[in-house]
Backbone as numpy.savetxt, mean C-alpha at the origin, in Angstrom:
# Nx Ny Nz CAx CAy CAz Cx Cy Cz
29.51 -13.48 7.67 28.80 -12.40 7.89 29.80 -11.18 7.67
29.30 -10.16 6.87 30.08 -8.99 6.61 29.98 -8.05 8.34
31.28 -7.70 8.36 30.84 -7.17 9.63 30.42 -5.06 9.60
30.41 -4.75 8.27 30.23 -3.71 8.01 28.44 -3.64 8.08
28.42 -2.50 8.28 26.93 -2.18 8.83 26.38 -0.46 8.03
25.58 -0.92 7.18 24.99 0.51 6.64 24.16 1.31 8.03
24.40 2.82 7.72 24.11 3.69 8.54 22.60 3.74 8.29
21.65 3.64 9.52 20.64 3.48 9.31 19.65 4.92 8.45
20.51 5.99 8.81 19.99 7.29 8.09 20.66 7.44 6.56
21.76 6.72 6.50 21.96 6.85 4.79 21.14 5.82 3.89
20.65 4.74 4.83 19.99 4.23 4.03 18.54 4.42 3.79
18.00 5.30 4.70 16.71 5.93 4.52 16.84 6.80 3.48
17.88 7.73 3.37 17.93 8.97 2.60 18.24 8.35 1.33
19.03 7.01 1.09 18.82 6.67 -0.32 17.87 5.89 -0.97
17.04 5.46 0.16 16.08 4.67 -0.51 14.98 5.92 -0.79
14.95 6.93 0.26 13.69 8.10 -0.45 13.98 8.68 -1.58
14.90 8.32 -2.47 15.45 8.89 -3.63 14.45 8.19 -4.73
14.01 7.01 -4.27 13.35 6.11 -5.50 12.07 6.35 -5.36
11.39 6.74 -6.14 9.89 7.48 -6.49 9.04 5.92 -6.46
7.80 6.29 -5.47 6.98 5.14 -5.53 5.67 5.49 -5.60
4.53 4.91 -5.70 3.35 5.10 -5.70 2.90 4.82 -4.35
1.52 5.48 -4.21 1.26 5.43 -2.53 0.00 4.16 -2.56
-0.27 3.52 -1.67 -1.51 2.63 -1.86 -1.89 2.46 -0.41
-3.07 2.16 0.12 -3.49 1.74 1.23 -3.75 0.07 0.90
-3.34 -0.59 1.98 -3.58 -1.87 2.12 -4.77 -1.97 3.48
-6.01 -2.92 2.89 -7.02 -3.05 3.58 -7.42 -4.43 3.70
-7.98 -4.64 5.01 -8.33 -5.96 5.47 -9.89 -5.96 6.26
-10.51 -6.87 6.53 -11.51 -6.72 7.22 -11.47 -7.80 8.36
-11.70 -7.64 9.58 -11.72 -8.70 10.53 -12.57 -9.72 10.87
-12.46 -10.52 11.80 -13.46 -11.34 11.84 -15.04 -10.91 12.18
-14.91 -9.71 12.58 -16.32 -9.15 13.14 -16.78 -8.09 11.93
-15.88 -8.20 10.71 -16.18 -7.37 9.46 -16.06 -5.99 9.52
-15.21 -5.73 10.66 -14.85 -4.31 10.67 -13.74 -4.03 9.78
-13.77 -2.84 9.09 -12.33 -2.47 8.14 -11.10 -2.23 8.96
-9.85 -2.35 8.14 -8.55 -1.84 8.74 -7.61 -1.66 7.58
-6.89 -0.92 7.56 -6.11 -0.55 6.52 -4.79 0.54 6.92
-3.83 0.32 6.17 -2.74 1.02 6.34 -1.74 1.52 4.96
-1.48 2.69 5.20 -0.15 3.25 4.06 0.42 2.35 3.54
0.80 2.19 2.50 1.93 1.41 2.07 2.73 1.47 0.71
3.80 2.28 0.94 4.49 2.75 -0.39 5.42 1.40 -0.83
5.62 0.57 0.12 6.33 -0.93 -0.31 5.86 -1.59 -1.15
5.21 -1.53 -2.38 4.18 -2.46 -2.79 4.61 -2.57 -4.60
4.75 -3.62 -4.96 4.96 -4.10 -6.23 4.49 -5.31 -6.85
4.32 -5.37 -8.34 3.83 -6.37 -8.70 5.15 -7.49 -8.91
4.55 -8.81 -8.92 5.56 -9.77 -9.03 5.47 -10.72 -9.98
4.28 -11.22 -10.41 4.02 -12.04 -11.58 2.92 -11.65 -12.07
2.89 -12.25 -13.28 1.67 -11.94 -14.43 0.89 -13.41 -14.43
1.60 -14.46 -14.11 1.51 -15.80 -14.84 1.45 -16.46 -13.48
0.78 -16.67 -12.12 -0.60 -16.08 -11.99 -0.45 -14.64 -11.76
-1.28 -13.60 -11.54 -1.07 -12.26 -11.00 -0.84 -12.27 -9.89
0.34 -11.86 -9.62 0.75 -11.54 -7.69 1.39 -10.23 -7.65
1.38 -9.68 -6.51 1.79 -8.48 -5.80 2.33 -8.99 -4.35
3.29 -7.85 -4.11 3.57 -8.07 -2.68 3.65 -6.50 -2.08
3.15 -6.60 -0.77 3.35 -5.33 0.02 3.96 -5.78 1.34
4.71 -4.73 1.80 5.64 -4.95 2.92 5.15 -3.81 4.02
4.64 -4.53 5.18 4.05 -3.70 6.40 4.95 -3.94 7.30
5.13 -3.09 8.32 5.93 -2.76 9.65 5.54 -3.55 10.60
6.15 -4.40 11.05 5.91 -5.69 11.96 5.05 -4.98 13.37
5.06 -3.90 13.51 4.41 -3.19 14.74 3.11 -2.59 14.34
2.62 -3.04 13.17 1.61 -2.40 12.56 0.30 -3.51 13.12
-0.74 -2.78 13.56 -1.92 -3.61 14.29 -2.64 -4.17 13.08
-2.83 -3.66 11.90 -3.27 -4.55 10.77 -3.07 -5.65 10.51
-1.67 -6.20 10.81 -1.26 -7.55 10.83 -2.05 -8.55 11.47
-2.46 -8.22 12.54 -3.25 -9.27 13.31 -4.24 -9.74 12.45
-4.93 -8.97 11.50 -5.98 -9.51 11.15 -5.34 -9.72 9.44
-4.30 -10.06 9.11 -3.82 -10.77 7.70 -3.08 -11.83 8.06
-3.67 -12.94 7.28 -2.95 -14.28 7.34 -3.04 -14.92 6.12
-2.30 -16.20 6.07 -2.34 -16.87 4.48 -3.72 -17.03 4.53
-4.27 -17.15 3.29 -5.91 -17.38 2.95 -6.93 -16.24 2.80
-6.26 -15.09 3.55 -7.41 -14.08 4.03 -7.33 -13.53 2.74
-8.22 -12.26 2.55 -8.49 -11.58 1.28 -7.73 -10.04 1.79
-6.98 -9.48 0.93 -6.65 -8.10 1.44 -6.90 -7.50 -0.08
-7.11 -6.19 0.37 -7.25 -4.77 -1.12 -6.22 -4.28 -0.89
-5.61 -3.90 -2.11 -4.67 -3.03 -2.35 -5.36 -1.68 -3.09
-5.62 -0.52 -2.70 -6.06 0.66 -3.14 -4.86 1.79 -3.72
-4.49 1.88 -5.00 -3.50 2.54 -5.59 -4.12 4.04 -5.57
-3.45 4.76 -4.73 -3.97 6.09 -4.55 -3.99 6.82 -5.78
-5.10 7.94 -6.14 -4.94 8.66 -7.30 -4.40 10.35 -6.60
-3.91 11.17 -7.71 -3.00 12.23 -7.52 -3.88 12.96 -6.45
-5.17 12.99 -6.30 -5.55 13.79 -5.35 -6.09 13.19 -4.15
-5.13 12.41 -3.56 -5.67 11.17 -2.30 -4.50 11.53 -1.10
-3.94 12.33 -1.51 -2.64 12.53 -0.32 -3.32 12.48 1.18
-4.28 13.46 1.22 -5.05 13.33 2.72 -5.42 12.06 2.92
-5.74 11.11 2.23 -6.17 9.83 2.80 -5.00 9.25 2.91
-3.94 9.05 2.38 -2.77 8.27 2.69 -2.60 8.47 3.99
-2.14 10.24 4.46 -1.76 10.49 5.77 -2.78 10.19 6.70
-4.06 10.27 6.71 -4.76 9.38 7.64 -4.41 8.18 8.01
-4.38 7.37 6.81 -3.94 6.19 6.82 -2.39 5.52 7.57
-2.10 6.36 7.70 -0.30 6.33 8.16 -0.63 6.83 9.58
-1.49 7.52 10.15 -1.66 7.91 11.45 -2.26 6.89 12.44
-3.28 7.30 13.44 -4.13 6.60 14.35 -4.51 5.70 13.82
-4.48 4.48 14.37 -5.10 3.42 13.42 -6.59 3.38 13.96
-7.02 4.15 15.19 -8.49 3.53 15.46 -9.29 4.75 14.65
-8.63 5.52 14.20 -9.44 6.76 13.16 -9.45 6.81 12.00
-8.79 5.84 11.31 -8.67 5.66 9.80 -9.86 5.60 8.97
-10.69 4.91 9.36 -12.10 4.86 8.50 -13.25 5.58 9.06
-12.93 6.75 10.16 -13.85 7.57 10.56 -14.15 8.49 9.31
-15.64 8.46 9.12 -16.02 9.36 8.11 -15.12 9.30 6.61
-14.78 8.14 6.40 -14.07 7.97 5.02 -15.13 7.02 4.40
-15.92 7.21 3.29 -16.41 6.58 2.41 -15.38 5.34 1.61
-16.30 3.80 1.69 -15.33 2.82 1.02 -16.82 1.81 1.03
-16.30 0.99 0.02 -17.39 0.00 -0.38 -16.52 -1.67 -0.21
-17.65 -2.63 -0.23 -16.64 -3.96 -0.24 -16.55 -4.32 -1.51
-15.28 -4.63 -1.89 -15.28 -5.33 -3.04 -15.48 -6.88 -3.49
-15.58 -7.31 -4.45 -16.09 -8.84 -4.62 -15.70 -9.64 -3.59
-14.46 -9.45 -3.02 -13.88 -10.61 -1.63 -14.27 -9.94 -0.53
-14.87 -8.74 -0.52 -15.36 -8.10 0.85 -14.50 -7.28 1.16
-13.25 -7.32 0.58 -12.37 -6.17 1.37 -12.62 -4.69 1.17
-12.01 -3.73 2.00 -12.49 -2.25 2.01 -11.78 -1.77 0.66
-12.73 -0.97 -0.26 -12.25 -0.65 -1.41 -12.52 1.09 -1.25
-11.84 1.78 -1.84 -12.11 3.38 -1.88 -12.43 3.91 -3.28
-13.08 4.83 -3.31 -13.96 5.65 -4.34 -12.75 6.41 -4.80
-12.82 6.44 -6.45 -11.70 7.58 -6.81 -10.21 7.16 -6.73
-10.04 6.05 -6.43 -8.72 5.69 -6.47 -7.86 5.48 -7.91
-6.90 5.19 -8.05 -6.38 5.15 -9.83 -6.68 3.84 -9.87
-6.70 2.83 -8.99 -6.92 1.49 -9.08 -6.76 0.66 -7.94
-7.57 -0.50 -8.27 -7.47 -1.35 -6.88 -7.39 -2.82 -7.26
-6.80 -3.48 -6.41 -6.54 -5.03 -6.59 -7.32 -5.83 -5.30
-7.72 -6.77 -5.67 -8.35 -7.70 -4.52 -7.42 -9.04 -4.61
-6.91 -9.49 -3.35 -5.93 -10.56 -3.44 -6.32 -11.47 -2.40
-5.70 -12.59 -2.54 -5.93 -13.54 -1.46 -4.70 -13.86 -1.25
-4.08 -13.71 0.07 -2.97 -13.76 0.55 -2.35 -15.29 0.46
-1.04 -15.46 -0.17 -0.80 -16.42 -0.51 0.42 -17.14 0.66
1.48 -15.85 0.82 2.11 -16.28 1.96 2.72 -14.97 2.36
3.38 -15.56 3.62 3.72 -13.99 4.60 5.11 -14.53 5.20
6.07 -13.68 5.29 7.58 -14.11 6.03 7.81 -12.64 6.74
8.45 -12.67 7.63 9.11 -11.66 8.44 10.24 -11.53 7.14
10.91 -10.25 7.26 12.15 -9.84 6.82 12.62 -8.48 7.28
13.53 -8.60 8.37 14.25 -7.69 9.02 12.89 -7.30 10.29
12.60 -5.59 10.08 11.49 -5.28 10.93 10.28 -5.00 10.17
10.06 -5.57 9.13 8.64 -5.68 8.45 8.38 -7.19 7.82
7.02 -7.32 7.26 6.49 -8.50 6.83 6.18 -8.43 5.50
6.82 -9.51 4.57 6.31 -9.42 3.43 5.26 -10.15 3.18
4.09 -9.80 2.38 2.79 -10.30 2.15 2.66 -10.62 0.62
2.59 -11.76 0.30 2.65 -11.98 -1.07 0.93 -12.47 -1.43
0.23 -11.54 -2.63 -1.13 -11.71 -2.61 -1.28 -12.44 -4.16
-2.11 -13.30 -4.37 -2.62 -13.45 -5.63 -3.76 -13.01 -5.90
-3.83 -11.95 -7.09 -4.50 -11.15 -7.62 -5.88 -12.20 -8.01
-7.05 -11.63 -7.43 -8.24 -12.30 -7.91 -9.21 -11.33 -9.04
-9.05 -10.01 -8.40 -9.46 -9.05 -9.24 -8.79 -7.74 -9.22
-8.87 -7.12 -10.17 -8.23 -5.62 -10.57 -9.23 -4.96 -11.34
-9.02 -3.69 -11.22 -9.91 -2.33 -11.81 -8.65 -0.96 -11.71
-8.72 -0.40 -12.82 -7.99 0.70 -12.58 -9.01 1.75 -13.48
-8.61 3.14 -13.15 -9.44 4.24 -13.79 -8.39 5.17 -14.51
-8.70 5.90 -15.52 -8.01 6.70 -15.98 -7.22 7.83 -15.43
-7.40 8.37 -13.96 -6.56 9.27 -13.57 -5.27 9.14 -13.12
-4.52 10.02 -12.98 -3.09 9.75 -12.44 -2.78 9.40 -11.21
-1.93 8.64 -10.69 -1.54 8.26 -9.43 -0.84 9.27 -8.62
-1.24 9.50 -7.14 -0.18 9.91 -6.29 1.13 9.26 -6.31
2.26 10.36 -5.98 3.50 9.86 -6.06 4.17 10.08 -4.62
5.11 9.23 -4.61 6.21 9.79 -2.89 7.64 9.39 -3.54
8.11 10.89 -2.99 9.58 10.79 -3.47 10.44 11.91 -2.50
11.41 11.36 -2.16 12.13 12.71 -1.11 11.31 12.94 0.25
10.69 12.24 0.29 9.99 12.13 1.61 8.70 13.20 1.55
8.42 13.15 0.27 7.32 14.36 -0.12 6.48 13.63 -1.13
5.13 14.23 -0.82 4.08 13.79 -1.94 4.32 14.45 -3.37
3.99 13.97 -4.38 4.29 14.41 -5.76 2.91 13.96 -6.67
2.61 15.05 -7.34 1.47 14.65 -8.25 2.06 14.65 -9.47
1.46 13.76 -10.56 1.90 13.54 -11.59 2.34 14.34 -12.64
1.21 15.40 -12.50 1.24 16.60 -13.32 2.90 17.64 -13.30
2.96 17.26 -11.54 4.23 18.31 -11.36 5.48 17.68 -11.58
5.52 16.18 -11.94 6.57 15.51 -12.67 6.89 15.61 -14.42
5.66 15.71 -14.38 5.22 15.90 -16.29 5.85 17.41 -16.29
5.81 18.45 -15.40 6.13 20.05 -15.82 7.34 20.20 -15.58
8.21 19.51 -14.76 9.44 19.48 -14.53 10.36 18.96 -15.50
9.83 18.05 -15.94 10.29 17.36 -17.10 10.53 18.12 -18.21
9.83 19.06 -18.55 9.71 20.28 -19.72 10.44 21.22 -19.45
11.30 21.35 -18.28 12.32 22.46 -18.19 13.22 22.62 -18.90
């Protein structure tokens, strides 16, 4: 094993330079109550079968409701949904307060006006450092025409802002 260790602040700074979309992963508990969390660690994994993964901090209370075989939703946020992202990264007891949602085909909470949403069945979960990697088999997917919300350098960005900066 290497004795060299990366400084956590340097690692965070380096990773913050990688632009990502912003998602909210959702699940319902045994009583049918909705739970969710903002996640930027999301990626597609496979086309056949369609699979995605999300990474969630091991301290998150939403993890107690996610297990292999359960259904989760991945809501890819639209350009104007920054406030929703901030809400779902805050106090877990208030995330769904006055937030409209509807149950998808698999019963998972889905939000209105998102850029896209995926309904998945959890195929595998495993611990990796201070996060859990959740691999989901995509059962249903839907997308809309609008642009996605972006996050880079610890700031939210709108797709239109990125396009404008490219024309300079």
